[in-house]
ZAMI-638026 format. One record per residue (C-alpha): residue number from 1; residue in one letter; x, y, z. Coordinates in pm, whole numbers, plus 50000, padded with zeros to 5 digits. Layout:
ZAMI-638026
FITOR  pos  code     px     py     pz
FITOR  NUM     A      X      Y      Z
...
***
This chain:
ZAMI-638026
FITOR  pos  code     px     py     pz
FITOR    1     M  62156  68561  48823
FITOR    2     K  62440  68493  49064
FITOR    3     K  62602  68827  48993
FITOR    4     I  62269  69008  49022
FITOR    5     I  62218  68864  49372
FITOR    6     W  62565  68971  49491
FITOR    7     N  62530  69322  49346
FITOR    8     F  62188  69355  49507
FITOR    9     I  62353  69282  49842
FITOR   10     I  62611  69553  49770
FITOR   11     A  62343  69806  49680
FITOR   12     L  62131  69720  49985
FITOR   13     S  62430  69740  50216
FITOR   14     L  62491  70101  50121
FITOR   15     T  62147  70202  50240
FITOR   16     I  62227  70047  50577
FITOR   17     V  62582  70151  50657
FITOR   18     S  62672  70448  50443
FITOR   19     C  62751  70783  50597
FITOR   20     D  62761  71060  50340
FITOR   21     D  62895  71348  50543
FITOR   22     F  63190  71208  50732
FITOR   23     L  63534  71357  50675
FITOR   24     T  63739  71200  50399
FITOR   25     I  64013  71060  50619
FITOR   26     I  63802  70984  50923
FITOR   27     P  63726  70617  50989
FITOR   28     E  63355  70548  51002
FITOR   29     S  63340  70481  51370
FITOR   30     E  63009  70665  51351
FITOR   31     Y  62828  70384  51178
FITOR   32     S  62578  70311  51455
FITOR   33     A  62827  70067  51597
FITOR   34     D  62611  70002  51904
FITOR   35     G  62322  69884  51690
FITOR   36     F  62519  69728  51406
FITOR   37     Y  62800  69470  51383
FITOR   38     Q  62598  69248  51613
FITOR   39     T  62504  68952  51394
FITOR   40     Q  62641  68735  51116
FITOR   41     N  62411  68911  50869
FITOR   42     D  62538  69251  50980
FITOR   43     F  62888  69154  50874
FITOR   44     G  62760  69029  50539
FITOR   45     F  62613  69371  50469
FITOR   46     A  62921  69546  50609
FITOR   47     I  63168  69367  50383
FITOR   48     A  62945  69431  50082
FITOR   49     A  62968  69803  50161
FITOR   50     V  63347  69779  50143
FITOR   51     Y  63327  69618  49799
FITOR   52     A  63091  69895  49691
FITOR   53     E  63358  70157  49758
FITOR   54     Q  63611  69960  49555
FITOR   55     Q  63358  69942  49271
FITOR   56     G  63341  70321  49262
FITOR   57     S  63692  70351  49116
FITOR   58     Y  63583  70174  48797
FITOR   59     N  63224  70269  48731
FITOR   60     D  63211  70597  48541
FITOR   61     A  63387  70812  48286
FITOR   62     N  63540  71039  48550
FITOR   63     S  63661  70774  48791
FITOR   64     W  64016  70678  48890
FITOR   65     I  64063  70429  48607
FITOR   66     R  64015  70696  48339
FITOR   67     A  64268  70921  48509
FITOR   68     M  64527  70640  48506
FITOR   69     I  64479  70594  48131
FITOR   70     L  64530  70966  48071
FITOR   71     R  64842  70976  48290
FITOR   72     S  65015  70727  48061
FITOR   73     D  65125  70735  47697
FITOR   74     E  64817  70539  47587
FITOR   75     A  64599  70844  47548
FITOR   76     I  64595  71197  47412
FITOR   77     G  64493  71446  47677
FITOR   78     G  64418  71815  47687
FITOR   79     D  64040  71803  47735
FITOR   80     G  64055  71994  48062
FITOR   81     Y  63869  71739  48274
FITOR   82     V  64176  71634  48470
FITOR   83     K  64336  71973  48533
FITOR   84     G  64672  71903  48375
FITOR   85     F  64701  71550  48510
FITOR   86     D  64760  71423  48155
FITOR   87     R  65042  71671  48083
FITOR   88     F  65209  71683  48425
FITOR   89     T  65098  72032  48522
FITOR   90     D  64858  71901  48786
FITOR   91     G  64843  72017  49143
FITOR   92     D  64638  71910  49443
FITOR   93     D  64292  71966  49292
FITOR   94     V  64243  71675  49049
FITOR   95     G  63891  71550  49110
FITOR   96     Q  63960  71188  49016
FITOR   97     L  64248  71168  49265
FITOR   98     N  64047  71329  49540
FITOR   99     G  63771  71079  49473
FITOR  100     A  64017  70789  49480
FITOR  101     W  64166  70911  49809
FITOR  102     Q  63822  70926  49966
FITOR  103     R  63730  70577  49844
FITOR  104     Y  64052  70422  49973
FITOR  105     W  63995  70568  50317
FITOR  106     K  63633  70454  50321
FITOR  107     I  63754  70104  50236
FITOR  108     I  64006  70122  50519
FITOR  109     S  63764  70259  50778
FITOR  110     R  63490  70010  50692
FITOR  111     S  63740  69724  50694
FITOR  112     N  63875  69837  51031
FITOR  113     M  63528  69817  51184
FITOR  114     I  63487  69460  51061
FITOR  115     I  63831  69344  51173
FITOR  116     E  63789  69508  51514
FITOR  117     R  63446  69363  51591
FITOR  118     I  63397  69036  51404
FITOR  119     D  63565  68810  51661
FITOR  120     N  63318  68929  51925
FITOR  121     V  63020  68792  51732
FITOR  122     V  62908  68429  51720
FITOR  123     F  62866  68295  51366
FITOR  124     T  62674  67980  51280
FITOR  125     D  62948  67922  51022
FITOR  126     E  63300  67983  51155
FITOR  127     N  63445  67941  50807
FITOR  128     L  63230  68230  50688
FITOR  129     K  63360  68444  50974
FITOR  130     N  63718  68378  50863
FITOR  131     H  63628  68444  50502
FITOR  132     I  63469  68781  50579
FITOR  133     K  63767  68873  50793
FITOR  134     G  63989  68776  50500
FITOR  135     E  63784  68997  50269
FITOR  136     A  63830  69290  50506
FITOR  137     Y  64205  69228  50504
FITOR  138     I  64237  69201  50127
FITOR  139     L  64032  69515  50071
FITOR  140     R  64223  69710  50336
FITOR  141     G  64552  69582  50191
FITOR  142     Y  64435  69678  49842
FITOR  143     A  64357  70031  49966
FITOR  144     Y  64687  70082  50150
FITOR  145     W  64886  69940  49857
FITOR  146     N  64717  70183  49617
FITOR  147     L  64756  70478  49852
FITOR  148     A  65127  70397  49892
FITOR  149     W  65222  70373  49526
FITOR  150     Q  65004  70667  49426
FITOR  151     F  65055  70913  49712
FITOR  152     G  65359  70783  49904
FITOR  153     G  65337  70709  50275
FITOR  154     V  65007  70773  50455
FITOR  155     P  64885  70750  50814
FITOR  156     I  64857  70386  50919
FITOR  157     I  64523  70337  51086
FITOR  158     T  64423  69981  51169
FITOR  159     K  64135  70026  51412
FITOR  160     P  63837  70257  51459
FITOR  161     L  63941  70592  51606
FITOR  162     T  63780  70920  51698
FITOR  163     V  63832  71223  51478
FITOR  164     E  64087  71372  51715
FITOR  165     E  64276  71044  51749
FITOR  166     T  64294  71012  51373
FITOR  167     K  64424  71364  51323
FITOR  168     A  64710  71292  51565
FITOR  169     I  64857  71010  51353
FITOR  170     P  65127  71138  51113
FITOR  171     R  65209  71001  50771
FITOR  172     S  65425  70691  50767
FITOR  173     S  65686  70628  50499
FITOR  174     Q  65596  70463  50170
FITOR  175     A  65796  70155  50274
FITOR  176     E  65602  70129  50602
FITOR  177     T  65274  70163  50418
FITOR  178     F  65377  69892  50172
FITOR  179     A  65468  69671  50468
FITOR  180     L  65122  69714  50624
FITOR  181     A  64958  69632  50290
FITOR  182     E  65178  69325  50257
FITOR  183     E  65084  69205  50606
FITOR  184     D  64714  69255  50531
FITOR  185     L  64735  69065  50204
FITOR  186     K  64917  68777  50371
FITOR  187     N  64645  68763  50636
FITOR  188     A  64385  68763  50361
FITOR  189     H  64567  68487  50178
FITOR  190     S  64553  68266  50487
FITOR  191     L  64183  68332  50557
FITOR  192     L  64009  68351  50220
FITOR  193     P  63861  68046  50045
FITOR  194     E  63993  67906  49720
FITOR  195     E  63654  67973  49564
FITOR  196     W  63305  68104  49633
FITOR  197     T  62997  67929  49502
FITOR  198     G  62636  68009  49425
FITOR  199     A  62525  68365  49490
FITOR  200     N  62868  68452  49635
FITOR  201     I  63063  68406  49312
FITOR  202     G  63265  68721  49249
FITOR  203     R  63390  68773  49604
FITOR  204     A  63766  68780  49660
FITOR  205     T  63953  68451  49698
FITOR  206     K  64295  68352  49829
FITOR  207     Y  64418  68369  49470
FITOR  208     A  64307  68731  49441
FITOR  209     A  64510  68798  49756
FITOR  210     A  64811  68610  49616
FITOR  211     G  64802  68799  49287
FITOR  212     T  64758  69139  49452
FITOR  213     L  65043  69061  49689
FITOR  214     A  65263  68962  49395
FITOR  215     R  65189  69296  49228
FITOR  216     L  65289  69482  49543
FITOR  217     L  65613  69283  49566
FITOR  218     L  65699  69334  49199
FITOR  219     F  65647  69708  49243
FITOR  220     Q  65929  69694  49499
FITOR  221     S  66141  69466  49275
FITOR  222     K  66103  69180  49525
FITOR  223     F  66090  68922  49248
FITOR  224     T  66191  68615  49445
FITOR  225     E  65934  68693  49716
FITOR  226     A  65659  68733  49456
FITOR  227     K  65741  68408  49277
FITOR  228     P  65565  68154  49506
FITOR  229     Y  65239  68352  49503
FITOR  230     L  65232  68364  49124
FITOR  231     K  65332  67998  49102
FITOR  232     E  65052  67903  49341
FITOR  233     I  64792  68062  49113
FITOR  234     I  64935  67899  48801
FITOR  235     E  64962  67555  48962
FITOR  236     S  64614  67571  49118
FITOR  237     G  64458  67456  48791
FITOR  238     R  64164  67692  48850
FITOR  239     F  64255  67948  48586
FITOR  240     K  64331  67958  48218
FITOR  241     M  64373  68220  47948
FITOR  242     E  64071  68278  47726
FITOR  243     E  64128  68136  47378
FITOR  244     K  64031  68466  47215
FITOR  245     Y  64153  68806  47327
FITOR  246     E  63809  68964  47295
FITOR  247     D  63662  68706  47530
FITOR  248     C  63874  68845  47812
FITOR  249     F  63624  69133  47828
FITOR  250     L  63295  68966  47730
FITOR  251     D  63013  68993  47984
FITOR  252     S  62931  68622  47960
FITOR  253     K  63288  68550  48073
FITOR  254     D  63257  68753  48394
FITOR  255     N  63410  68567  48690
FITOR  256     G  63543  68308  48444
FITOR  257     P  63884  68134  48437
FITOR  258     E  64066  68441  48294
FITOR  259     R  63946  68648  48590
FITOR  260     V  64144  68622  48912
FITOR  261     W  63968  68926  49061
FITOR  262     D  63670  69103  48906
FITOR  263     I  63495  69424  49006
FITOR  264     Q  63128  69328  48990
FITOR  265     F  62870  69512  48778
FITOR  266     T  62511  69426  48688
FITOR  267     G  62282  69554  48415
FITOR  268     G  61905  69590  48421
FITOR  269     Q  61910  69960  48510
FITOR  270     L  61939  69878  48880
FITOR  271     G  62203  70143  48946
FITOR  272     E  62473  69874  48957
FITOR  273     G  62600  69903  48600
FITOR  274     T  62916  70077  48481
FITOR  275     A  62952  70380  48254
FITOR  276     F  63328  70341  48210
FITOR  277     I  63297  70146  47885
FITOR  278     S  63086  70396  47692
FITOR  279     G  63269  70681  47864
FITOR  280     L  63578  70605  47657
FITOR  281     L  63390  70715  47343
FITOR  282     P  63260  71059  47237
FITOR  283     E  62921  71183  47346
FITOR  284     K  62791  71233  46991
FITOR  285     I  62925  70911  46844
FITOR  286     E  62711  70724  46592
FITOR  287     T  62816  70361  46582
FITOR  288     D  62698  70004  46561
FITOR  289     L  62917  69924  46862
FITOR  290     M  62653  70033  47113
FITOR  291     P  62300  70174  47103
FITOR  292     F  62379  70510  47268
FITOR  293     G  62641  70783  47286
FITOR  294     G  62952  70813  47495
FITOR  295     D  63070  71088  47727
FITOR  296     A  63192  71446  47696
FITOR  297     A  63506  71340  47886
FITOR  298     T  63613  71097  47615
FITOR  299     V  63956  70935  47592
FITOR  300     N  64145  70975  47266
FITOR  301     V  64398  70700  47194
FITOR  302     S  64742  70830  47100
FITOR  303     N  64881  70763  46754
FITOR  304     Q  65213  70679  46918
FITOR  305     F  65046  70395  47106
FITOR  306     V  64868  70262  46796
FITOR  307     A  65199  70259  46605
FITOR  308     K  65343  70013  46857
FITOR  309     Y  65121  69727  46740
FITOR  310     E  65315  69471  46540
FITOR  311     P  65184  69379  46194
FITOR  312     N  64900  69124  46215
FITOR  313     D  64848  69170  46588
FITOR  314     L  64482  69071  46636
FITOR  315     R  64458  69290  46944
FITOR  316     K  64481  69610  46740
FITOR  317     D  64144  69596  46566
FITOR  318     L  63987  69453  46881
FITOR  319     S  64121  69735  47099
FITOR  320     V  64121  70055  46892
FITOR  321     R  63919  70193  46603
FITOR  322     T  63917  70505  46391
FITOR  323     D  63695  70653  46116
FITOR  324     L  63390  70648  46342
FITOR  325     I  63108  70897  46290
FITOR  326     V  63098  71168  46554
FITOR  327     G  62844  71448  46526
FITOR  328     G  62766  71346  46170
FITOR  329     L  63128  71369  46054
FITOR  330     V  63400  71110  46003
FITOR  331     D  63640  71129  46297
FITOR  332     N  63997  71011  46238
FITOR  333     T  64088  70990  46605
FITOR  334     Y  64155  70643  46741
FITOR  335     R  63913  70530  47012
FITOR  336     A  63937  70256  47276
FITOR  337     I  63679  69987  47201
FITOR  338     K  63824  69675  47367
FITOR  339     F  63568  69668  47650
FITOR  340     I  63262  69691  47423
FITOR  341     R  63194  69317  47435
FITOR  342     Y  62855  69182  47532
FITOR  343     D  62660  68873  47439
FITOR  344     E  62458  68808  47753
FITOR  345     Y  62311  69146  47843
FITOR  346     E  62265  69440  47606
FITOR  347     P  62302  69763  47803
FITOR  348     K  62003  69998  47794
FITOR  349     A  62196  70315  47873
FITOR  350     K  62555  70431  47890
FITOR  351     N  62567  70360  48265
FITOR  352     D  62404  70017  48237
FITOR  353     W  62691  69795  48123
FITOR  354     A  62687  69459  48302
FITOR  355     N  63049  69380  48216
FITOR  356     N  63271  69329  48517
FITOR  357     F  63603  69511  48521
FITOR  358     C  63884  69265  48577
FITOR  359     I  64154  69416  48796
FITOR  360     L  64363  69098  48794
FITOR  361     R  64363  68880  48484
FITOR  362     Y  64525  68538  48466
FITOR  363     T  64721  68660  48164
FITOR  364     D  64878  68919  48395
FITOR  365     I  64972  68646  48643
FITOR  366     K  65158  68464  48366
FITOR  367     M  65325  68782  48242
FITOR  368     M  65439  68872  48594
FITOR  369     Y  65574  68520  48638
FITOR  370     A  65768  68548  48311
FITOR  371     E  65912  68877  48437
FITOR  372     V  66014  68718  48767
FITOR  373     L  66186  68428  48592
FITOR  374     N  66383  68666  48371
FITOR  375     E  66487  68885  48665
FITOR  376     E  66607  68577  48853
FITOR  377     G  66819  68477  48557
FITOR  378     Y  66779  68483  48180
FITOR  379     V  66739  68138  48023
FITOR  380     A  66748  68118  47645
FITOR  381     D  66416  67978  47516
FITOR  382     G  66325  67881  47873
FITOR  383     E  65998  67891  48064
FITOR  384     A  65973  68271  48051
FITOR  385     F  65977  68250  47670
FITOR  386     K  65698  67991  47682
FITOR  387     L  65481  68219  47893
FITOR  388     I  65521  68533  47685
FITOR  389     N  65473  68332  47366
FITOR  390     E  65137  68202  47491
FITOR  391     V  65021  68562  47507
FITOR  392     R  65163  68640  47164
FITOR  393     A  65009  68328  47010
FITOR  394     R  64661  68437  47117
FITOR  395     A  64732  68770  46948
FITOR  396     G  64828  68591  46623
FITOR  397     L  65197  68677  46653
FITOR  398     N  65507  68469  46599
FITOR  399     A  65690  68328  46899
FITOR  400     L  65993  68510  47030
FITOR  401     T  66321  68315  47028
FITOR  402     S  66656  68362  47192
FITOR  403     A  66795  68459  46851
FITOR  404     E  66573  68770  46858
FITOR  405     V  66583  68819  47235
FITOR  406     P  66936  68713  47330
FITOR  407     D  66976  68840  47688
FITOR  408     Q  66804  68953  48004
FITOR  409     K  66784  69319  47901
FITOR  410     S  66621  69245  47567
FITOR  411     F  66374  69005  47730
FITOR  412     R  66288  69278  47981
FITOR  413     E  66217  69511  47689
FITOR  414     A  65998  69243  47531
FITOR  415     I  65799  69222  47857
FITOR  416     I  65759  69601  47862
FITOR  417     H  65625  69599  47505
FITOR  418     E  65395  69301  47551
FITOR  419     R  65242  69437  47871
FITOR  420     E  65172  69773  47708
FITOR  421     I  64978  69612  47424
FITOR  422     E  64808  69330  47614
FITOR  423     F  64682  69545  47904
FITOR  424     A  64603  69865  47714
FITOR  425     F  64346  70086  47889
FITOR  426     E  64325  69853  48191
FITOR  427     G  64491  70102  48426
FITOR  428     L  64824  69915  48447
FITOR  429     R  65049  70110  48211
FITOR  430     W  65124  70410  48436
FITOR  431     R  65198  70190  48736
FITOR  432     D  65426  69974  48523
FITOR  433     L  65619  70279  48400
FITOR  434     V  65668  70395  48758
FITOR  435     R  65780  70058  48895
FITOR  436     W  66026  70006  48607
FITOR  437     G  66176  70351  48671
FITOR  438     I  66116  70465  48313
FITOR  439     A  65816  70696  48355
FITOR  440     K  66004  71021  48297
FITOR  441     K  66196  70890  47996
FITOR  442     V  65886  70747  47828
FITOR  443     M  65657  71040  47901
FITOR  444     D  65906  71311  47802
FITOR  445     E  65946  71139  47466
FITOR  446     F  65569  71105  47434
FITOR  447     L  65515  71473  47510
FITOR  448     K  65734  71571  47213
FITOR  449     D  65450  71465  46981
FITOR  450     P  65263  71754  46810
FITOR  451     S  64936  71629  46960
FITOR  452     E  65088  71672  47306
FITOR  453     G  65237  72018  47258
FITOR  454     S  65559  71938  47068
FITOR  455     G  65773  71939  47381
FITOR  456     I  65608  72228  47564
FITOR  457     Y  65531  71992  47849
FITOR  458     H  65760  71756  48037
FITOR  459     M  65747  71531  48339
FITOR  460     D  65929  71621  48660
FITOR  461     E  66065  71318  48846
FITOR  462     F  65865  71397  49160
FITOR  463     R  65543  71331  48968
FITOR  464     T  65581  70956  48996
FITOR  465     I  65359  71009  49299
FITOR  466     F  65061  71242  49320
FITOR  467     A  64978  71541  49535
FITOR  468     I  64792  71489  49860
FITOR  469     P  64444  71636  49787
FITOR  470     A  64401  71997  49893
FITOR  471     D  64094  71914  50100
FITOR  472     E  64302  71681  50316
FITOR  473     M  64573  71939  50369
FITOR  474     T  64309  72189  50476
FITOR  475     R  64130  71939  50697
FITOR  476     Y  64444  71848  50888
FITOR  477     N  64592  72199  50887
FITOR  478     N  64905  72054  51044
FITOR  479     K  65209  71998  50822
FITOR  480     D  65383  71802  51096
FITOR  481     I  65111  71538  51064
FITOR  482     M  64999  71564  50700
FITOR  483     W  65255  71725  50474
FITOR  484     Q  65242  71773  50100
FITOR  485     N  65457  71564  49873
FITOR  486     P  65775  71740  49748
FITOR  487     G  65732  71947  49432
FITOR  488     Y  65360  72018  49470
***
């Protein structure tokens, strides 16, 4: 019931503050600012509207998360829905990227309105005022961080502006955009509560800010700077790994101790469910996994990925499955099934899943911490080994030892392997490949597979970031202010 209440607030907020026809990059200074942002309740609805935009990246088969899976070596592409995004022939017209760009800027513009105006309003609860301000900072930081690693530097806009004022602000560098995101996340970390209770469970906490900040820092190889934020989460005592891998994705475990930051979804055919889970499977699938079909834009798991599972890894059968019936015939393609876990609410339609999508799992916090420890200095059978072996033990695998992993480089390779398997289809693989500087090497090898064209395709180095959407280039019509990324 708690999650239903919070999602109802999100849904209601959209009817109050949404603006469907504003330009993609233009901050929503045209919310009826004179009649809104006047009371404590106004800001409650306003921050819920920001969360609603974040939710949009994870709620259907054609959203950003599916595109990230197809960009990596987890999935077989070629279905035409992503216009070459899966085989590195994409340009500036990929719908999922255009949608992501729009959502990030809506998050930023809505957050800017809150940050700009909240201190002018009297709250009966000053702690709540700080918490909402912290939520605006974490969500704005989340948006700028994602824009920076996906598209490079973008215009830095931190307050409501007119259309003309906005169009006059040129792109900043990627480093400058990262710096703004880092500042926002630090502000959020100082303002957010350690926990929310009652109907507010599921809102971002200081630990969500700490974990997101650590991710940003790791992306820039700032391992020592990331360490205290990861350590804070681990030492808080508020989180723990689920005992079973499948429970990491079970709907009854939403907002549980494995979840540092969840995207909230609610069933009951209220329009607040997610279609992402069933969208990974074919439209005409006949299976006991769920009581309805999947989506035409299905994701096919690559055989190369499946071959990377070690013998007896429990995660394999929990994550992928083949020999399903599709259109009345046995289909030998591997399918992603890891998110089809429900014991509290049985979805009534393919867009009615109540399962939250966890964008920051506690297991990831531990894996990042193990990576940091190794980058600071390899220690044979030290704490980093303990952390990675906790993950392997849950998967039914033997512990790694210094005899098998004798140096920093080999431990780094063990981290790369373990992250690929543990976080399959969670939208992390492509970002990991980019931050480790191995995207081209891995993807060029992947594209040699017969299912991927036997080497017809390859990845150019410039494709570690994406094209600025064509609509934005047209809207600005000024390459001194908004220029396209090199190579596109």
